[in-house]
LUMLO-888674 format. One record per residue (C-alpha): residue in three letters; x, y, z. Coordinates in steps of 0.02 Angstrom, whole numbers, padded with zeros to 5 digits. Layout:
+-----+--------+--------+--------+
:   r :   east :  north :     up :
+-----+--------+--------+--------+
: ALA :      X :      Y :      Z :
...
+-----+--------+--------+--------+
END
This chain:
+-----+--------+--------+--------+
:   r :   east :  north :     up :
+-----+--------+--------+--------+
: MET :  03366 : -00738 : -02201 :
: LYS :  03194 : -00762 : -02124 :
: HIS :  03147 : -00927 : -02041 :
: GLY :  02997 : -01004 : -01954 :
: THR :  02872 : -00878 : -01888 :
: ASP :  02964 : -00736 : -01976 :
: ILE :  02903 : -00792 : -02148 :
: MET :  02720 : -00764 : -02104 :
: ASN :  02625 : -00608 : -02156 :
: HIS :  02505 : -00570 : -02013 :
: SER :  02342 : -00479 : -02047 :
: ASP :  02272 : -00340 : -01938 :
: LEU :  02102 : -00425 : -01951 :
: ILE :  02037 : -00498 : -01787 :
: LEU :  01871 : -00585 : -01759 :
: ARG :  01810 : -00566 : -01581 :
: PRO :  01659 : -00641 : -01492 :
: ASP :  01498 : -00541 : -01502 :
: PRO :  01374 : -00564 : -01358 :
: ALA :  01238 : -00476 : -01459 :
: ARG :  01224 : -00625 : -01578 :
: THR :  01089 : -00739 : -01508 :
: VAL :  00975 : -00881 : -01561 :
: LEU :  00810 : -00942 : -01491 :
: ARG :  00826 : -01115 : -01416 :
: PRO :  00716 : -01225 : -01304 :
: PHE :  00712 : -01180 : -01120 :
: ASP :  00681 : -01342 : -01026 :
: VAL :  00625 : -01336 : -00845 :
: SER :  00591 : -01481 : -00730 :
: ASP :  00582 : -01521 : -00547 :
: PRO :  00746 : -01565 : -00460 :
: THR :  00771 : -01737 : -00385 :
: GLY :  00669 : -01752 : -00225 :
: PHE :  00535 : -01633 : -00289 :
: ASP :  00485 : -01731 : -00444 :
: LYS :  00342 : -01832 : -00369 :
: GLN :  00216 : -01690 : -00359 :
: GLN :  00040 : -01705 : -00427 :
: HIS :  00078 : -01582 : -00567 :
: SER :  00245 : -01563 : -00653 :
: ARG :  00339 : -01399 : -00657 :
: PRO :  00291 : -01364 : -00840 :
: GLN :  00109 : -01397 : -00795 :
: ARG :  00121 : -01277 : -00648 :
: ILE :  00199 : -01142 : -00759 :
: VAL :  00061 : -01163 : -00888 :
: ALA : -00073 : -01153 : -00754 :
: ARG : -00003 : -00984 : -00701 :
: ILE : -00003 : -00922 : -00882 :
: LEU : -00182 : -00979 : -00908 :
: SER : -00235 : -00885 : -00751 :
: LEU : -00198 : -00719 : -00839 :
: ASP : -00346 : -00626 : -00910 :
: ALA : -00354 : -00591 : -01097 :
: ASP : -00290 : -00413 : -01082 :
: MET : -00138 : -00467 : -00981 :
: VAL : -00100 : -00607 : -01104 :
: LYS : -00108 : -00484 : -01249 :
: SER :  00000 : -00355 : -01157 :
: GLU :  00135 : -00478 : -01105 :
: LEU :  00138 : -00559 : -01277 :
: ALA :  00161 : -00388 : -01358 :
: ARG :  00306 : -00351 : -01242 :
: VAL :  00388 : -00518 : -01281 :
: MET :  00366 : -00500 : -01468 :
: ASP :  00430 : -00321 : -01469 :
: GLY :  00591 : -00378 : -01386 :
: LEU :  00618 : -00527 : -01502 :
: VAL :  00570 : -00467 : -01676 :
: GLN :  00715 : -00344 : -01678 :
: ARG :  00841 : -00486 : -01655 :
: HIS :  00758 : -00638 : -01735 :
: ARG :  00668 : -00682 : -01896 :
: ASP :  00502 : -00778 : -01898 :
: VAL :  00475 : -00761 : -01710 :
: ASP :  00290 : -00805 : -01718 :
: ALA :  00329 : -00970 : -01804 :
: ALA :  00466 : -01008 : -01677 :
: ILE :  00357 : -00983 : -01523 :
: LEU :  00211 : -01080 : -01598 :
: ARG :  00329 : -01222 : -01644 :
: ARG :  00390 : -01225 : -01464 :
: TYR :  00210 : -01229 : -01401 :
: GLU :  00180 : -01382 : -01511 :
: ASP :  00334 : -01464 : -01432 :
: VAL :  00274 : -01443 : -01252 :
: LYS :  00083 : -01439 : -01259 :
: VAL :  00053 : -01623 : -01219 :
: ALA :  00178 : -01637 : -01076 :
: ALA :  00123 : -01469 : -01006 :
: GLY : -00062 : -01514 : -01017 :
: CYS : -00118 : -01372 : -01130 :
: VAL : -00176 : -01451 : -01292 :
: ASP : -00327 : -01338 : -01317 :
: VAL : -00296 : -01154 : -01282 :
: GLU : -00327 : -00987 : -01368 :
: PRO : -00199 : -00935 : -01503 :
: ASP : -00123 : -00794 : -01399 :
: GLN : -00112 : -00908 : -01247 :
: ALA : -00021 : -01037 : -01355 :
: ARG :  00103 : -00905 : -01413 :
: LEU :  00138 : -00847 : -01236 :
: ILE :  00160 : -01026 : -01174 :
: GLY :  00284 : -01056 : -01315 :
: ALA :  00380 : -00899 : -01264 :
: TYR :  00395 : -00958 : -01084 :
: PHE :  00480 : -01117 : -01144 :
: LEU :  00606 : -01027 : -01256 :
: GLU :  00765 : -00933 : -01213 :
: GLU :  00888 : -00821 : -01303 :
: TYR :  01061 : -00898 : -01308 :
: ALA :  01217 : -00795 : -01346 :
: PHE :  01316 : -00931 : -01434 :
: GLU :  01480 : -00834 : -01450 :
: ALA :  01471 : -00721 : -01298 :
: ALA :  01632 : -00787 : -01219 :
: ALA :  01743 : -00841 : -01365 :
: LEU :  01757 : -00859 : -01554 :
: PHE :  01908 : -00959 : -01610 :
: ASN :  01986 : -01115 : -01692 :
: PRO :  01930 : -01079 : -01871 :
: SER :  01938 : -01187 : -02026 :
: MET :  01921 : -01124 : -02203 :
: ILE :  01867 : -01194 : -02372 :
: ARG :  01847 : -01113 : -02541 :
: LEU :  01671 : -01062 : -02592 :
: GLU :  01610 : -01151 : -02748 :
: ASP :  01541 : -00988 : -02819 :
: GLN :  01689 : -00875 : -02855 :
: SER :  01594 : -00752 : -02967 :
: ASP :  01618 : -00607 : -02845 :
: ALA :  01797 : -00649 : -02795 :
: PRO :  01915 : -00500 : -02794 :
: GLU :  02046 : -00487 : -02932 :
: GLY :  02180 : -00617 : -02903 :
: GLY :  02091 : -00672 : -02745 :
: VAL :  01971 : -00801 : -02677 :
: ARG :  01807 : -00810 : -02582 :
: PHE :  01798 : -00929 : -02434 :
: VAL :  01682 : -00991 : -02297 :
: MET :  01744 : -01024 : -02120 :
: ALA :  01681 : -01127 : -01974 :
: LEU :  01724 : -01060 : -01801 :
: ARG :  01699 : -01125 : -01626 :
: GLY :  01592 : -01010 : -01519 :
: ILE :  01575 : -01025 : -01331 :
: GLY :  01423 : -00961 : -01239 :
: GLU :  01337 : -00978 : -01071 :
: GLY :  01389 : -01130 : -00971 :
: HIS :  01549 : -01149 : -01075 :
: LEU :  01445 : -01231 : -01210 :
: SER :  01530 : -01244 : -01380 :
: SER :  01437 : -01218 : -01544 :
: VAL :  01488 : -01194 : -01725 :
: THR :  01459 : -01033 : -01818 :
: PHE :  01506 : -00984 : -01996 :
: ARG :  01576 : -00832 : -02087 :
: VAL :  01604 : -00788 : -02269 :
: GLY :  01753 : -00685 : -02326 :
: SER :  01887 : -00655 : -02456 :
: TRP :  02073 : -00633 : -02481 :
: ASP :  02169 : -00546 : -02618 :
: PRO :  02351 : -00491 : -02638 :
: LYS :  02313 : -00305 : -02619 :
: GLY :  02178 : -00303 : -02485 :
: GLY :  02227 : -00457 : -02386 :
: PHE :  02093 : -00541 : -02280 :
: ARG :  01917 : -00474 : -02267 :
: VAL :  01770 : -00555 : -02177 :
: ASP :  01593 : -00503 : -02221 :
: PRO :  01494 : -00432 : -02074 :
: PRO :  01385 : -00571 : -02004 :
: SER :  01198 : -00559 : -02023 :
: GLU :  01103 : -00476 : -01881 :
: PHE :  00999 : -00636 : -01874 :
: ALA :  01051 : -00811 : -01823 :
: VAL :  00952 : -00972 : -01843 :
: ALA :  00956 : -01115 : -01720 :
: PRO :  00962 : -01295 : -01783 :
: ARG :  00820 : -01418 : -01765 :
: ILE :  00815 : -01603 : -01802 :
: GLU :  00717 : -01621 : -01963 :
: ALA :  00734 : -01810 : -01968 :
: ASP :  00818 : -01950 : -01872 :
: GLU :  00894 : -02056 : -02009 :
: GLY :  00943 : -02194 : -01888 :
: ASP :  01111 : -02273 : -01848 :
: GLY :  01172 : -02114 : -01767 :
: ALA :  01129 : -01997 : -01912 :
: VAL :  01015 : -01846 : -01897 :
: ARG :  00966 : -01720 : -02030 :
: ILE :  00977 : -01543 : -01965 :
: LEU :  00885 : -01392 : -02034 :
: CYS :  00923 : -01210 : -01995 :
: GLU :  00756 : -01154 : -02063 :
: GLY :  00756 : -00981 : -02141 :
: SER :  00945 : -00961 : -02143 :
: GLN :  00987 : -00850 : -02291 :
: ASN :  01177 : -00856 : -02285 :
: PRO :  01307 : -00961 : -02191 :
: SER :  01331 : -00830 : -02054 :
: GLU :  01150 : -00858 : -02000 :
: THR :  01173 : -01045 : -01975 :
: ILE :  01219 : -01099 : -01798 :
: LEU :  01253 : -01278 : -01746 :
: PHE :  01234 : -01303 : -01560 :
: PRO :  01211 : -01472 : -01475 :
: VAL :  01054 : -01565 : -01527 :
: THR :  01096 : -01745 : -01479 :
: GLU :  01140 : -01830 : -01316 :
: ALA :  01319 : -01862 : -01372 :
: GLN :  01340 : -01675 : -01407 :
: GLN :  01250 : -01606 : -01256 :
: ARG :  01403 : -01518 : -01183 :
: GLY :  01473 : -01455 : -01347 :
: ILE :  01519 : -01464 : -01531 :
: GLU :  01703 : -01420 : -01545 :
: ASP :  01835 : -01378 : -01676 :
: MET :  01755 : -01417 : -01844 :
: ARG :  01882 : -01460 : -01979 :
: LEU :  01796 : -01417 : -02143 :
: VAL :  01855 : -01500 : -02303 :
: GLN :  01800 : -01486 : -02484 :
: PHE :  01797 : -01671 : -02526 :
: VAL :  01803 : -01721 : -02710 :
: GLU :  01736 : -01892 : -02758 :
: ASP :  01815 : -01993 : -02898 :
: ASP :  01678 : -01936 : -03018 :
: GLY :  01712 : -01752 : -02980 :
: THR :  01566 : -01727 : -02861 :
: VAL :  01608 : -01600 : -02726 :
: ARG :  01547 : -01627 : -02548 :
: HIS :  01567 : -01505 : -02404 :
: LEU :  01615 : -01615 : -02256 :
: GLY :  01679 : -01579 : -02082 :
: THR :  01743 : -01678 : -01935 :
: TYR :  01714 : -01612 : -01760 :
: THR :  01721 : -01666 : -01579 :
: ALA :  01556 : -01706 : -01494 :
: PHE :  01567 : -01692 : -01304 :
: SER :  01432 : -01770 : -01196 :
: GLY :  01501 : -01706 : -01032 :
: MET :  01583 : -01874 : -00999 :
: ASP :  01649 : -01934 : -01167 :
: ALA :  01722 : -01849 : -01320 :
: ARG :  01713 : -01929 : -01492 :
: CYS :  01729 : -01877 : -01673 :
: GLU :  01577 : -01853 : -01783 :
: LEU :  01551 : -01806 : -01965 :
: VAL :  01442 : -01670 : -02041 :
: GLU :  01393 : -01644 : -02222 :
: ALA :  01338 : -01466 : -02262 :
: PHE :  01232 : -01467 : -02419 :
: ASP :  01202 : -01280 : -02425 :
: PHE :  01250 : -01223 : -02249 :
: ARG :  01064 : -01227 : -02210 :
: SER :  01027 : -01412 : -02220 :
: LEU :  01157 : -01527 : -02142 :
: THR :  01173 : -01709 : -02094 :
: MET :  01269 : -01758 : -01937 :
: ARG :  01333 : -01936 : -01918 :
: LYS :  01421 : -02021 : -01774 :
: MET :  01583 : -02109 : -01816 :
: THR :  01624 : -02280 : -01747 :
: GLY :  01783 : -02378 : -01714 :
: GLU :  01920 : -02358 : -01586 :
: ALA :  02007 : -02216 : -01679 :
: ALA :  01846 : -02113 : -01684 :
: SER :  01832 : -02114 : -01495 :
: ARG :  01965 : -01977 : -01485 :
: LYS :  01977 : -01794 : -01535 :
: GLY :  02054 : -01708 : -01684 :
: MET :  02022 : -01814 : -01839 :
: ALA :  02049 : -01730 : -02008 :
: LEU :  01990 : -01803 : -02174 :
: PHE :  02096 : -01803 : -02332 :
: PRO :  02005 : -01709 : -02473 :
: ARG :  01995 : -01861 : -02588 :
: ARG :  02013 : -02050 : -02584 :
: ILE :  02186 : -02126 : -02592 :
: ASP :  02198 : -02294 : -02682 :
: GLY :  02010 : -02308 : -02674 :
: GLN :  01998 : -02281 : -02485 :
: PHE :  01955 : -02136 : -02373 :
: ALA :  02104 : -02071 : -02275 :
: MET :  02109 : -01978 : -02110 :
: LEU :  02236 : -01900 : -01993 :
: GLY :  02212 : -01933 : -01807 :
: ARG :  02301 : -01915 : -01640 :
: GLN :  02217 : -02055 : -01544 :
: ASP :  02361 : -02076 : -01421 :
: ASN :  02364 : -01888 : -01384 :
: GLU :  02549 : -01881 : -01428 :
: ASN :  02583 : -01929 : -01609 :
: LEU :  02504 : -01900 : -01779 :
: TRP :  02425 : -02055 : -01858 :
: LEU :  02370 : -02102 : -02033 :
: LEU :  02211 : -02204 : -02051 :
: ARG :  02123 : -02281 : -02200 :
: SER :  01946 : -02347 : -02214 :
: ASP :  01817 : -02405 : -02340 :
: SER :  01687 : -02309 : -02239 :
: LEU :  01678 : -02123 : -02199 :
: THR :  01608 : -02163 : -02028 :
: HIS :  01709 : -02312 : -01963 :
: TRP :  01893 : -02296 : -01916 :
: GLU :  02009 : -02423 : -01837 :
: GLY :  02195 : -02448 : -01815 :
: GLY :  02311 : -02333 : -01912 :
: GLU :  02497 : -02305 : -01901 :
: ARG :  02605 : -02168 : -01828 :
: ILE :  02684 : -02057 : -01959 :
: LEU :  02742 : -01905 : -01859 :
: MET :  02813 : -01908 : -01683 :
: PRO :  02873 : -01761 : -01576 :
: LYS :  03046 : -01710 : -01637 :
: TYR :  03077 : -01525 : -01609 :
: PHE :  03076 : -01427 : -01446 :
: TRP :  02908 : -01342 : -01479 :
: GLU :  02818 : -01510 : -01499 :
: PHE :  02902 : -01619 : -01367 :
: VAL :  02737 : -01646 : -01273 :
: GLN :  02618 : -01678 : -01418 :
: ILE :  02595 : -01663 : -01605 :
: GLY :  02431 : -01662 : -01700 :
: ASN :  02348 : -01589 : -01854 :
: CYS :  02280 : -01416 : -01886 :
: GLY :  02152 : -01468 : -02015 :
: SER :  02137 : -01576 : -02168 :
: PRO :  02289 : -01605 : -02279 :
: ILE :  02303 : -01488 : -02429 :
: GLU :  02355 : -01562 : -02596 :
: ILE :  02492 : -01460 : -02681 :
: ASP :  02614 : -01499 : -02822 :
: GLU :  02744 : -01564 : -02699 :
: GLY :  02627 : -01682 : -02604 :
: TRP :  02511 : -01667 : -02454 :
: LEU :  02539 : -01510 : -02351 :
: VAL :  02491 : -01547 : -02170 :
: LEU :  02473 : -01405 : -02046 :
: THR :  02521 : -01469 : -01874 :
: HIS :  02506 : -01412 : -01695 :
: GLY :  02641 : -01443 : -01569 :
: VAL :  02637 : -01427 : -01380 :
: GLY :  02799 : -01375 : -01295 :
: SER :  02859 : -01298 : -01133 :
: VAL :  02735 : -01208 : -01019 :
: ARG :  02598 : -01290 : -01125 :
: ASN :  02633 : -01173 : -01271 :
: TYR :  02535 : -01224 : -01427 :
: CYS :  02619 : -01180 : -01593 :
: ILE :  02572 : -01210 : -01776 :
: GLY :  02694 : -01296 : -01894 :
: ALA :  02691 : -01390 : -02058 :
: ALA :  02746 : -01554 : -02136 :
: LEU :  02743 : -01628 : -02312 :
: LEU :  02683 : -01805 : -02351 :
: ASP :  02706 : -01904 : -02511 :
: ARG :  02555 : -01886 : -02625 :
: ASP :  02544 : -02070 : -02673 :
: ASP :  02598 : -02142 : -02506 :
: PRO :  02560 : -02019 : -02364 :
: ARG :  02647 : -02134 : -02241 :
: LYS :  02808 : -02058 : -02309 :
: VAL :  02858 : -01894 : -02227 :
: LEU :  02954 : -01788 : -02353 :
: GLY :  02992 : -01645 : -02235 :
: ARG :  02938 : -01548 : -02082 :
: MET :  02971 : -01379 : -02005 :
: ALA :  03105 : -01367 : -01872 :
: LEU :  03031 : -01201 : -01814 :
: PRO :  02845 : -01160 : -01802 :
: LEU :  02749 : -01054 : -01926 :
: VAL :  02648 : -00969 : -01789 :
: HIS :  02684 : -00960 : -01603 :
: PRO :  02601 : -00865 : -01459 :
: SER :  02673 : -00691 : -01476 :
: PRO :  02664 : -00560 : -01337 :
: LYS :  02511 : -00481 : -01420 :
: GLU :  02430 : -00650 : -01452 :
: ARG :  02459 : -00736 : -01287 :
: ASP :  02325 : -00684 : -01163 :
: GLY :  02149 : -00754 : -01157 :
: TYR :  02043 : -00892 : -01085 :
: VAL :  02182 : -01020 : -01115 :
: PRO :  02347 : -00924 : -01128 :
: ASN :  02493 : -00970 : -01241 :
: VAL :  02389 : -01059 : -01373 :
: VAL :  02378 : -01033 : -01561 :
: TYR :  02277 : -01165 : -01654 :
: SER :  02195 : -01187 : -01823 :
: CYS :  02071 : -01312 : -01892 :
: GLY :  02121 : -01284 : -02073 :
: GLY :  02176 : -01163 : -02208 :
: ILE :  02179 : -01161 : -02399 :
: VAL :  02309 : -01133 : -02534 :
: HIS :  02270 : -01005 : -02669 :
: ASN :  02392 : -00961 : -02809 :
: ARG :  02537 : -01042 : -02716 :
: ARG :  02498 : -00948 : -02556 :
: LEU :  02441 : -01026 : -02391 :
: LEU :  02295 : -00932 : -02313 :
: LEU :  02285 : -00976 : -02129 :
: PRO :  02151 : -00926 : -02002 :
: TYR :  02194 : -00973 : -01824 :
: GLY :  02126 : -00958 : -01647 :
: VAL :  02217 : -00866 : -01509 :
: ALA :  02209 : -00911 : -01324 :
: ASP :  02040 : -00999 : -01348 :
: ASN :  01969 : -00824 : -01363 :
: PHE :  01975 : -00743 : -01537 :
: ALA :  02027 : -00778 : -01717 :
: ALA :  02171 : -00704 : -01817 :
: PHE :  02237 : -00724 : -01995 :
: ALA :  02405 : -00744 : -02083 :
: ASP :  02472 : -00795 : -02253 :
: VAL :  02637 : -00854 : -02325 :
: ALA :  02708 : -00893 : -02496 :
: LEU :  02706 : -01081 : -02521 :
: ASP :  02882 : -01079 : -02591 :
: ASP :  02947 : -00996 : -02432 :
: LEU :  02859 : -01126 : -02326 :
: ILE :  02926 : -01272 : -02431 :
: ALA :  03101 : -01202 : -02413 :
: GLU :  03085 : -01219 : -02224 :
: LEU :  03050 : -01406 : -02228 :
: ARG :  03189 : -01521 : -02167 :
+-----+--------+--------+--------+
END
């Protein structure tokens, strides 16, 4: 009889980082401390050099720049002119010729390979439009954590499908990617983000745009949240890292092109790894957290963005989770209750994925949990940037089957599925 990891059906599909996928983002230059008292700032000095070029040189260099960018990016002319508008006052170049403006904009932009080093820790939700789903299958969208230059974490998206015959498939990502820009500061820690021109989710990239995120946006846990009136909202919790502090924030993706990011407040939100239940419970929002970095907590709130207190519901019990237990994404509502995917940290800092079942009406009650993990670091899924780690930010259940994407070694993403009945039978 099969137990634990043996009940999983592992796919051959692997998603690996692609250094060819880039976005255009601002390139900010300034004088280092001790050299910042000069008559003209570094941007002003750079612009002076550009303006010293004759018209033919400006045209030639601009043509070279554009030729290199238009093959990899959409609406390049608009991007470099928008960047010129951003810097023209500080750089002292408010009245220049159109081609000079374009070239100045190009000097203050850079290409950023947002997933050059890693692509991992995925979460998955069902697409609302299932019109092109395969027979007996489902279409889904995933969020993944990409790591690029400077170990900077961003969020990228993919669309794919699963069906009983073909298993997992992920659509090839677009050759274009669109960087986010702040469309509006809504105040109180909320900003509206626009990935202008994005034509499908794989083109939308979320890299840090606020001070609290400046060193990374990590591990987005997507959830399809259903309000009491049936309204569906695509929400996600993620970790914002400033370089000094990590805290949880909330994103609402209206069409994976326009998004609103909100900071979350309260003591519980000042930690990593919060995962939102997909509906209210007894009129309140509910969240899983691991604010003590050891146990799994249940929290309730009247506000989506303020979280205090909570109570421990799962503590380390089995050998593979003696160091720490946490969630691997938002709880999934099934006939038996709330299915919670967990992560456990054991010996030699091995990260494994397990599961537990909570009571539907009172999720403080633990109905069962796995004594053995669902997924553990196997010999072929062990090596990478952080060895001996498998980790997920959320799966879905379709036709009584758990579909689980997961990250391996903080490097790449893999996929597995299991019959829900087989999983339930493993709970103790």
